[in-house]
C-alpha positions, 0 to 999 in steps of 0.5 A: 655946566649950564649952558652945556646942560641948556645945549644939550635940552635944547637938541633934544628938544629940536629932536623930539619936535623933529621927530613929531614933525615926522609922525605927523608927516606919516600921519598925513601921508597914511590919511592921504593913502587912505582917502585915495584908496576910498575914493579908488574902491568908490570908483570901483564899486560905483564902475561895477553898478554901472556895469551891473545894470548895464548886464542887466539891461543886455540880459533882459534884451538878449532873454527877450530875444531868444525867447521870441525866437524860441517861441516862433511867431508871436501872432496867435493861431486863430484858425480862419472861418471855414477851417477844419479843425486839423488846420486844412479845408474840406471840400465835398460832401461830408457823408461821402463814402471815400475820404482823402487827406493831402499834406501839401506845399505850395512851393513843392514841385512834387506837390504841384504834379500831384495836383496836376496828375489828379486835379481833374479827376478829384474835381470830379469825383468830389462833385459826384459826391463820391469822395471829400478831400481836406486840404493841409497847406504847411510851410515845411519849405520856408527853409527855402523860401518864405513864398512857402508860409507866405502862400500858405498864409495867404490861402488861409486869408482867403479861405476866412475873408472869401470862403471854401469856393474861392479858396479852392479856385485860389489853391488851384490857381497857387500850383498853376503859378507855382515858382521854382524852388530857385526861384524868382518867387511871387510877391505879396502883391502876386498873391494878392493878384492871384486872390482877386483872379480866384474871386476874392475882393481886394480889400477884403484879402490885401491887409491879411496877405500884407501884414500875415494875419494867419501867420500863427495858425500857418506855424501851428499846422506845421508844428501838428504836422510835424508831431503827427509824423509827417516829414514830407510833401505831399503826404496822402491819406485816403480813408485813414490809410497813407498812400504808399508807392513809389512814384506820384503816379502809385499815389494818384491812383490810390486817390483816384484810381 
């Protein structure tokens, strides 16, 4: 009897020991599982943190790009010396009985045609003190070619460096050498050559022409014209009234007729 009782206790002890062993294994497995879950969670957090930093940097880059794009040119709209307060250049007697304003684009073919039609008579009227003319170059056709803002900037550079007389000669040469809207378009070197031909000193105008020194002013001129309802070139005002007509000849007549 005593031996049987001992055997029974031994079996119970073995069972208890096995149960404890299984319990330890279960706890160990749970601990391992929890540790693995914590490791994975820490890794996910690290990845999210890195992703957040990258996304933040990308947001700054993209946001900065759109900010610069929406602001347009980052150059100041400082006016060239000799420019009017309306983004133009005035030639002729300030007290002349007739005042003309011409919105133009050096790439616009109709501006070129009007210029050729009225130039001689208009220049004579200016010389006689009968009229003053304000030329306001615009970059309206930049959707076609960069030559539109580049030539307007070059005009501003020449005005700033060499004064109205040389700028007027340069203005005339730009129209005399006007490219087709289909191109090919004059290079900045070509613009420098025309400026020198007009009477400017190369060292005075090349840096500003190459670096688009008055790009901000040119952009501001275009914005101001659009706000004033100018949506095409040439647009001409004679004594404050818009010159109307079905043809360029009608507009020319209002200017010099």
